[in-house]
KOLKOLRO-835858 format. One record per residue (C-alpha): residue number from 1; y, x, z. Coordinates in Angstrom, 2 decimals. Last residue first. Layout:
<atoms>
+-----+---------+---------+---------+
!  nr !       y !       x !       z !
+-----+---------+---------+---------+
! NUM !       Y !       X !       Z !
...
+-----+---------+---------+---------+
</atoms>
This chain:
<atoms>
+-----+---------+---------+---------+
!  nr !       y !       x !       z !
+-----+---------+---------+---------+
! 368 !  191.38 !   44.94 !  101.08 !
! 367 !  193.85 !   44.52 !  103.91 !
! 366 !  192.64 !   43.45 !  107.35 !
! 365 !  194.94 !   45.85 !  109.20 !
! 364 !  197.40 !   47.47 !  106.76 !
! 363 !  197.37 !   50.12 !  103.98 !
! 362 !  193.58 !   50.12 !  103.74 !
! 361 !  191.90 !   53.46 !  103.03 !
! 360 !  188.46 !   52.48 !  101.77 !
! 359 !  185.68 !   55.03 !  101.22 !
! 358 !  184.05 !   55.83 !   97.86 !
! 357 !  185.49 !   59.26 !   97.05 !
! 356 !  187.35 !   60.69 !   94.05 !
! 355 !  189.22 !   57.59 !   92.98 !
! 354 !  191.57 !   58.70 !   90.19 !
! 353 !  189.17 !   61.11 !   88.50 !
! 352 !  190.80 !   63.63 !   86.12 !
! 351 !  193.09 !   65.17 !   88.77 !
! 350 !  194.24 !   68.50 !   87.27 !
! 349 !  195.48 !   66.74 !   84.15 !
! 348 !  195.60 !   67.25 !   80.39 !
! 347 !  194.80 !   63.76 !   79.20 !
! 346 !  191.71 !   63.12 !   77.12 !
! 345 !  192.17 !   61.04 !   73.99 !
! 344 !  188.47 !   61.19 !   73.08 !
! 343 !  188.77 !   62.96 !   69.73 !
! 342 !  192.00 !   64.80 !   70.50 !
! 341 !  190.70 !   66.15 !   73.80 !
! 340 !  187.37 !   67.03 !   72.18 !
! 339 !  189.07 !   69.09 !   69.46 !
! 338 !  191.32 !   70.88 !   71.97 !
! 337 !  188.40 !   71.82 !   74.22 !
! 336 !  186.37 !   73.00 !   71.23 !
! 335 !  189.23 !   75.17 !   70.00 !
! 334 !  189.76 !   76.75 !   73.41 !
! 333 !  186.02 !   77.42 !   73.74 !
! 332 !  185.97 !   79.03 !   70.28 !
! 331 !  188.86 !   81.30 !   71.27 !
! 330 !  187.09 !   82.38 !   74.47 !
! 329 !  183.90 !   83.09 !   72.49 !
! 328 !  185.82 !   85.22 !   70.00 !
! 327 !  187.67 !   87.05 !   72.76 !
! 326 !  184.34 !   88.09 !   74.27 !
! 325 !  182.99 !   89.09 !   70.86 !
! 324 !  186.10 !   91.15 !   70.12 !
! 323 !  185.88 !   92.92 !   73.49 !
! 322 !  182.31 !   94.09 !   72.93 !
! 321 !  181.22 !   96.01 !   76.02 !
! 320 !  183.47 !   98.39 !   77.94 !
! 319 !  180.99 !   98.94 !   80.77 !
! 318 !  180.02 !  102.50 !   79.82 !
! 317 !  183.70 !  103.47 !   79.61 !
! 316 !  184.45 !  102.31 !   83.15 !
! 315 !  183.77 !  105.63 !   84.86 !
! 314 !  186.25 !  107.30 !   82.47 !
! 313 !  188.96 !  105.18 !   84.09 !
! 312 !  188.76 !  107.29 !   87.28 !
! 311 !  191.83 !  106.27 !   89.34 !
! 310 !  191.30 !  102.58 !   88.60 !
! 309 !  187.61 !  103.00 !   89.35 !
! 308 !  188.38 !  104.53 !   92.75 !
! 307 !  190.89 !  101.80 !   93.57 !
! 306 !  188.33 !   99.17 !   92.64 !
! 305 !  185.68 !  100.79 !   94.84 !
! 304 !  187.99 !  101.01 !   97.86 !
! 303 !  189.03 !   97.39 !   97.34 !
! 302 !  185.34 !   96.41 !   97.15 !
! 301 !  184.50 !   98.16 !  100.41 !
! 300 !  187.43 !   96.47 !  102.13 !
! 299 !  186.40 !   93.06 !  100.80 !
! 298 !  182.79 !   93.67 !  101.84 !
! 297 !  183.78 !   94.51 !  105.44 !
! 296 !  182.45 !   97.91 !  106.52 !
! 295 !  179.96 !   98.52 !  109.34 !
! 294 !  178.36 !   95.18 !  108.55 !
! 293 !  176.20 !   93.73 !  111.31 !
! 292 !  172.52 !   94.38 !  112.00 !
! 291 !  171.17 !   93.84 !  115.50 !
! 290 !  167.73 !   95.28 !  114.79 !
! 289 !  165.39 !   92.34 !  115.34 !
! 288 !  167.72 !   89.34 !  115.04 !
! 287 !  170.09 !   90.76 !  112.44 !
! 286 !  167.19 !   92.21 !  110.45 !
! 285 !  165.46 !   88.81 !  110.55 !
! 284 !  168.48 !   86.66 !  109.69 !
! 283 !  169.14 !   88.51 !  106.43 !
! 282 !  168.39 !   85.53 !  104.19 !
! 281 !  168.51 !   85.94 !  100.44 !
! 280 !  170.97 !   84.77 !   97.79 !
! 279 !  169.63 !   85.63 !   94.35 !
! 278 !  171.19 !   82.80 !   92.35 !
! 277 !  171.19 !   82.69 !   88.56 !
! 276 !  167.47 !   83.55 !   88.64 !
! 275 !  166.58 !   85.98 !   85.89 !
! 274 !  166.28 !   85.17 !   82.20 !
! 273 !  169.93 !   86.00 !   81.47 !
! 272 !  169.66 !   89.61 !   82.68 !
! 271 !  168.94 !   91.27 !   86.02 !
! 270 !  172.43 !   92.37 !   87.02 !
! 269 !  174.23 !   90.03 !   84.61 !
! 268 !  176.91 !   92.23 !   83.08 !
! 267 !  174.90 !   92.86 !   79.90 !
! 266 !  174.95 !   89.12 !   79.27 !
! 265 !  178.71 !   89.39 !   78.82 !
! 264 !  178.90 !   89.00 !   75.03 !
! 263 !  176.15 !   86.34 !   75.21 !
! 262 !  178.24 !   83.78 !   77.09 !
! 261 !  177.12 !   80.92 !   74.85 !
! 260 !  173.69 !   80.35 !   76.45 !
! 259 !  175.19 !   80.94 !   79.91 !
! 258 !  177.57 !   78.04 !   79.44 !
! 257 !  181.13 !   79.28 !   79.00 !
! 256 !  183.95 !   79.67 !   81.50 !
! 255 !  187.25 !   81.34 !   80.69 !
! 254 !  188.46 !   82.38 !   84.13 !
! 253 !  192.16 !   83.11 !   84.42 !
! 252 !  193.36 !   86.34 !   85.97 !
! 251 !  196.14 !   87.30 !   88.36 !
! 250 !  196.77 !   90.99 !   88.88 !
! 249 !  197.65 !   93.24 !   91.81 !
! 248 !  194.66 !   95.49 !   91.17 !
! 247 !  192.97 !   94.54 !   94.45 !
! 246 !  193.80 !   90.92 !   93.63 !
! 245 !  191.95 !   91.21 !   90.32 !
! 244 !  188.86 !   92.59 !   92.05 !
! 243 !  188.98 !   89.82 !   94.66 !
! 242 !  189.24 !   87.18 !   91.92 !
! 241 !  186.25 !   88.71 !   90.14 !
! 240 !  184.18 !   88.59 !   93.32 !
! 239 !  185.26 !   84.98 !   93.88 !
! 238 !  184.03 !   84.11 !   90.37 !
! 237 !  180.74 !   85.92 !   90.94 !
! 236 !  180.23 !   83.98 !   94.16 !
! 235 !  180.84 !   85.79 !   97.42 !
! 234 !  178.71 !   86.93 !  100.36 !
! 233 !  179.72 !   87.84 !  103.90 !
! 232 !  177.18 !   89.53 !  106.18 !
! 231 !  176.44 !   92.15 !  103.52 !
! 230 !  172.82 !   92.41 !  102.47 !
! 229 !  169.48 !   93.50 !  103.89 !
! 228 !  165.93 !   92.21 !  103.72 !
! 227 !  163.37 !   93.51 !  106.15 !
! 226 !  159.61 !   94.09 !  106.00 !
! 225 !  158.02 !   95.05 !  109.30 !
! 224 !  155.11 !   97.26 !  110.34 !
! 223 !  157.20 !   99.24 !  112.80 !
! 222 !  160.75 !   97.92 !  113.08 !
! 221 !  160.62 !   97.31 !  116.84 !
! 220 !  159.11 !  100.72 !  117.52 !
! 219 !  161.44 !  102.45 !  115.05 !
! 218 !  164.60 !  101.13 !  116.63 !
! 217 !  167.03 !  103.97 !  115.96 !
! 216 !  165.49 !  104.98 !  112.64 !
! 215 !  165.34 !  101.35 !  111.50 !
! 214 !  168.99 !  100.95 !  112.53 !
! 213 !  169.92 !  104.00 !  110.45 !
! 212 !  168.13 !  102.52 !  107.46 !
! 211 !  170.19 !   99.35 !  107.83 !
! 210 !  173.35 !  101.47 !  108.06 !
! 209 !  172.45 !  102.90 !  104.65 !
! 208 !  172.67 !   99.38 !  103.22 !
! 207 !  176.07 !   98.90 !  104.86 !
! 206 !  177.33 !  102.22 !  103.47 !
! 205 !  176.25 !  101.26 !   99.95 !
! 204 !  177.96 !   97.89 !  100.14 !
! 203 !  175.38 !   95.14 !   99.84 !
! 202 !  175.21 !   92.23 !   97.49 !
! 201 !  173.14 !   89.04 !   97.35 !
! 200 !  173.96 !   87.55 !   93.96 !
! 199 !  175.75 !   84.21 !   93.83 !
! 198 !  176.25 !   82.45 !   90.51 !
! 197 !  179.23 !   80.11 !   90.36 !
! 196 !  181.12 !   82.24 !   87.84 !
! 195 !  182.24 !   79.15 !   85.94 !
! 194 !  178.82 !   78.97 !   84.24 !
! 193 !  179.15 !   82.37 !   82.54 !
! 192 !  182.33 !   84.44 !   82.59 !
! 191 !  184.89 !   85.35 !   79.94 !
! 190 !  188.12 !   86.88 !   81.24 !
! 189 !  191.62 !   85.71 !   80.52 !
! 188 !  194.15 !   88.22 !   81.84 !
! 187 !  193.37 !   91.20 !   79.63 !
! 186 !  195.83 !   94.06 !   80.00 !
! 185 !  193.60 !   97.10 !   79.55 !
! 184 !  193.66 !   97.61 !   83.31 !
! 183 !  192.29 !   94.09 !   83.71 !
! 182 !  189.46 !   94.58 !   81.21 !
! 181 !  188.43 !   97.96 !   82.62 !
! 180 !  188.52 !   96.76 !   86.22 !
! 179 !  186.34 !   93.78 !   85.32 !
! 178 !  183.85 !   95.88 !   83.35 !
! 177 !  183.58 !   98.46 !   86.12 !
! 176 !  183.04 !   95.77 !   88.74 !
! 175 !  180.31 !   94.18 !   86.63 !
! 174 !  178.55 !   97.45 !   85.67 !
! 173 !  175.71 !   97.80 !   88.15 !
! 172 !  174.72 !  101.47 !   88.49 !
! 171 !  176.13 !  102.16 !   91.94 !
! 170 !  177.60 !  105.59 !   92.73 !
! 169 !  181.14 !  104.45 !   93.53 !
! 168 !  179.90 !  101.44 !   95.45 !
! 167 !  177.89 !   98.28 !   94.97 !
! 166 !  174.24 !   97.67 !   95.77 !
! 165 !  172.49 !   94.50 !   94.58 !
! 164 !  170.13 !   93.70 !   97.44 !
! 163 !  167.74 !   96.27 !   98.95 !
! 162 !  164.40 !   95.26 !  100.40 !
! 161 !  163.53 !   97.54 !  103.30 !
! 160 !  159.93 !   98.43 !  104.18 !
! 159 !  159.01 !   99.83 !  107.57 !
! 158 !  156.02 !  102.08 !  108.16 !
! 157 !  154.43 !  103.85 !  111.11 !
! 156 !  152.06 !  106.36 !  109.51 !
! 155 !  148.56 !  106.55 !  108.00 !
! 154 !  147.29 !  104.18 !  110.69 !
! 153 !  145.39 !  101.84 !  108.35 !
! 152 !  147.86 !   99.03 !  109.07 !
! 151 !  150.73 !  101.30 !  108.06 !
! 150 !  148.93 !  102.29 !  104.87 !
! 149 !  148.47 !   98.58 !  104.09 !
! 148 !  152.18 !   98.00 !  104.68 !
! 147 !  153.08 !  100.74 !  102.20 !
! 146 !  150.60 !   99.39 !   99.64 !
! 145 !  152.04 !   95.88 !   99.90 !
! 144 !  155.60 !   97.20 !   99.58 !
! 143 !  154.76 !   98.94 !   96.32 !
! 142 !  152.60 !   96.09 !   94.99 !
! 141 !  155.54 !   93.70 !   95.31 !
! 140 !  157.76 !   95.87 !   93.14 !
! 139 !  154.87 !   96.31 !   90.69 !
! 138 !  154.44 !   92.53 !   90.50 !
! 137 !  158.14 !   92.23 !   89.70 !
! 136 !  157.62 !   94.63 !   86.78 !
! 135 !  154.70 !   92.58 !   85.49 !
! 134 !  156.65 !   89.34 !   85.77 !
! 133 !  159.56 !   90.86 !   83.90 !
! 132 !  157.25 !   92.22 !   81.21 !
! 131 !  156.08 !   88.66 !   80.62 !
! 130 !  152.54 !   87.34 !   81.03 !
! 129 !  152.61 !   86.46 !   84.72 !
! 128 !  152.01 !   87.90 !   88.18 !
! 127 !  152.01 !   86.15 !   91.52 !
! 126 !  155.50 !   86.93 !   92.69 !
! 125 !  156.36 !   86.34 !   96.33 !
! 124 !  156.72 !   83.08 !   98.18 !
! 123 !  159.12 !   83.16 !  101.15 !
! 122 !  158.07 !   84.90 !  104.36 !
! 121 !  160.68 !   87.69 !  104.21 !
! 120 !  163.42 !   85.14 !  103.63 !
! 119 !  164.71 !   83.27 !  100.61 !
! 118 !  168.22 !   81.98 !  101.20 !
! 117 !  168.04 !   79.89 !   98.00 !
! 116 !  164.52 !   79.99 !   96.57 !
! 115 !  164.71 !   82.10 !   93.43 !
! 114 !  164.77 !   80.40 !   90.05 !
! 113 !  163.29 !   77.26 !   88.65 !
! 112 !  162.00 !   74.58 !   90.97 !
! 111 !  159.36 !   75.74 !   90.58 !
! 110 !  158.97 !   79.48 !   89.96 !
! 109 !  157.99 !   81.67 !   87.02 !
! 108 !  160.70 !   80.20 !   84.79 !
! 107 !  163.49 !   81.94 !   86.71 !
! 106 !  162.05 !   85.32 !   85.74 !
! 105 !  163.44 !   88.26 !   87.71 !
! 104 !  163.88 !   86.40 !   91.00 !
! 103 !  161.49 !   83.49 !   90.45 !
! 102 !  158.97 !   84.53 !   93.09 !
! 101 !  160.39 !   87.18 !   95.39 !
! 100 !  159.30 !   90.79 !   94.88 !
!  99 !  162.41 !   91.14 !   92.72 !
!  98 !  164.25 !   91.45 !   96.08 !
!  97 !  164.14 !   95.22 !   96.28 !
!  96 !  162.37 !   98.35 !   97.41 !
!  95 !  163.12 !  101.05 !   99.95 !
!  94 !  160.33 !  102.65 !  101.95 !
!  93 !  160.65 !  104.02 !  105.47 !
!  92 !  157.71 !  106.14 !  106.65 !
!  91 !  157.51 !  107.32 !  110.25 !
!  90 !  155.12 !  109.88 !  111.78 !
!  89 !  154.72 !  111.96 !  108.65 !
!  88 !  151.87 !  113.82 !  107.00 !
!  87 !  148.98 !  111.43 !  107.67 !
!  86 !  149.72 !  109.47 !  104.50 !
!  85 !  152.52 !  111.35 !  102.74 !
!  84 !  150.84 !  111.65 !   99.32 !
!  83 !  149.47 !  108.08 !   99.38 !
!  82 !  152.72 !  106.39 !  100.36 !
!  81 !  154.65 !  108.36 !   97.78 !
!  80 !  152.16 !  107.48 !   95.03 !
!  79 !  152.37 !  103.75 !   95.71 !
!  78 !  156.14 !  104.10 !   95.97 !
!  77 !  156.47 !  105.58 !   92.50 !
!  76 !  159.74 !  107.50 !   92.45 !
!  75 !  162.84 !  106.77 !   94.49 !
!  74 !  164.03 !  105.62 !   97.89 !
!  73 !  161.25 !  106.98 !  100.09 !
!  72 !  162.57 !  107.85 !  103.54 !
!  71 !  160.07 !  110.19 !  105.18 !
!  70 !  160.26 !  110.71 !  108.93 !
!  69 !  158.86 !  113.31 !  111.33 !
!  68 !  157.93 !  115.56 !  108.45 !
!  67 !  155.00 !  117.69 !  107.35 !
!  66 !  154.88 !  120.61 !  104.94 !
!  65 !  151.59 !  121.77 !  103.44 !
!  64 !  152.84 !  122.02 !   99.86 !
!  63 !  155.69 !  119.60 !   99.28 !
!  62 !  156.56 !  120.79 !   95.77 !
!  61 !  152.90 !  120.98 !   94.73 !
!  60 !  152.19 !  117.46 !   95.98 !
!  59 !  155.13 !  116.03 !   94.08 !
!  58 !  154.45 !  118.03 !   90.90 !
!  57 !  150.79 !  116.91 !   90.86 !
!  56 !  151.24 !  113.28 !   91.95 !
!  55 !  153.71 !  112.09 !   89.34 !
!  54 !  156.75 !  109.81 !   89.66 !
!  53 !  158.18 !  111.93 !   92.45 !
!  52 !  159.43 !  114.52 !   89.91 !
!  51 !  160.26 !  117.76 !   91.70 !
!  50 !  163.35 !  119.65 !   92.83 !
!  49 !  163.50 !  120.29 !   96.55 !
!  48 !  167.00 !  120.39 !   98.01 !
!  47 !  167.93 !  121.49 !  101.53 !
!  46 !  170.89 !  119.69 !  103.11 !
!  45 !  174.60 !  120.25 !  103.67 !
!  44 !  175.71 !  120.28 !  100.04 !
!  43 !  174.41 !  116.76 !   99.50 !
!  42 !  176.24 !  115.53 !  102.60 !
!  41 !  179.52 !  117.01 !  101.37 !
!  40 !  179.50 !  114.96 !   98.13 !
!  39 !  181.86 !  116.44 !   95.51 !
!  38 !  179.32 !  118.88 !   94.05 !
!  37 !  177.23 !  116.14 !   92.48 !
!  36 !  173.79 !  117.56 !   91.64 !
!  35 !  172.19 !  114.89 !   89.44 !
!  34 !  169.26 !  115.90 !   87.21 !
!  33 !  167.57 !  117.84 !   89.99 !
!  32 !  164.44 !  115.70 !   89.95 !
!  31 !  164.75 !  114.71 !   93.59 !
!  30 !  163.46 !  115.71 !   97.00 !
!  29 !  165.91 !  115.77 !   99.88 !
!  28 !  165.57 !  117.78 !  103.07 !
!  27 !  167.25 !  116.88 !  106.35 !
!  26 !  167.09 !  118.43 !  109.83 !
!  25 !  168.05 !  115.30 !  111.75 !
!  24 !  171.00 !  115.40 !  114.15 !
!  23 !  171.62 !  111.62 !  114.23 !
!  22 !  174.88 !  112.04 !  112.33 !
!  21 !  172.89 !  114.04 !  109.78 !
!  20 !  170.51 !  111.14 !  109.20 !
!  19 !  173.20 !  108.50 !  108.72 !
!  18 !  175.20 !  110.87 !  106.51 !
!  17 !  172.10 !  111.44 !  104.38 !
!  16 !  171.71 !  107.68 !  104.02 !
!  15 !  175.35 !  107.44 !  102.91 !
!  14 !  174.80 !  110.22 !  100.36 !
!  13 !  171.72 !  108.41 !   98.95 !
!  12 !  173.11 !  104.87 !   98.69 !
!  11 !  173.76 !  104.69 !   94.93 !
!  10 !  171.58 !  107.65 !   93.96 !
!   9 !  171.52 !  111.32 !   94.99 !
!   8 !  169.09 !  110.97 !   97.90 !
!   7 !  165.84 !  110.47 !   96.05 !
!   6 !  162.87 !  111.10 !   98.30 !
!   5 !  164.53 !  111.76 !  101.64 !
!   4 !  162.60 !  114.06 !  103.97 !
!   3 !  163.46 !  114.15 !  107.66 !
!   2 !  162.62 !  116.75 !  110.29 !
!   1 !  163.47 !  116.01 !  113.90 !
+-----+---------+---------+---------+
</atoms>
């Protein structure tokens, strides 16, 4: 069985290659050749084609008259990929993302604001809009729409997979790197927006690749379907930070600021401050149809990532951010808290409300 992976060197690429090789596929990857990591065995074990999948001419020229049993398109322009490989592969697996959902990238484009909590594959998708975020989200939706249209036209048997936020040693999101960097540098009070209550659907790279493996194994069931994937267990941003600190043997204190005042850490928000603060999606469909369950527990995958980052501090340089600005906001919050406590005579207590629920607990029968 011949497989072509468009991409293959990104966050989940090596794990996808492992999934293919373990199933005895003859694998070729097509990428621009900008990243040739020599420490990934799977990348050394497969044929490489160097071409830019963002443009038709170099893509078509690089492929020539070759045909494949399966094409896994993880990179480039999906509309172009679907067109070039129409009639040239039996199975086409495309990888997109959750920005296709209404309100994901622009919380103002949905009502109520933000992404529907536990949005599933049938939830409302983007309908365009004036902002660049709306236009980008529309492109994400267009990609999966074109792939499904090609499937319906008989060009190939297609399945589209919406990735969550991927974490791992090759992931591009900087939150884990920032947290590890701050803790290793000795910081124990860390600035976070809105008490870290935001929840972003996350997926360990190996778990996301496992989803592609399940699609390969159950191609008939998966044909013509759109699936969302994510780890079985999800955590809030605050919990994620606590897990990172625990993996480093440290205790940290959260310094919470409203999103509007947490500007020094806006760069850590995976889709920026205008996006939905919650991107929790449902994965019930892929569990029901394909039997998905995590192959690695999120906490174990995170510990492995944290240990890697601790051993490779250079990987955290890009996430350093502006320490002085973060400390400045934390100091201003402390001053505001002290000023308000003096002004309103607030007591420093962990139990600010004496009667925290409305039900009676009489001390004797018939007592008030």
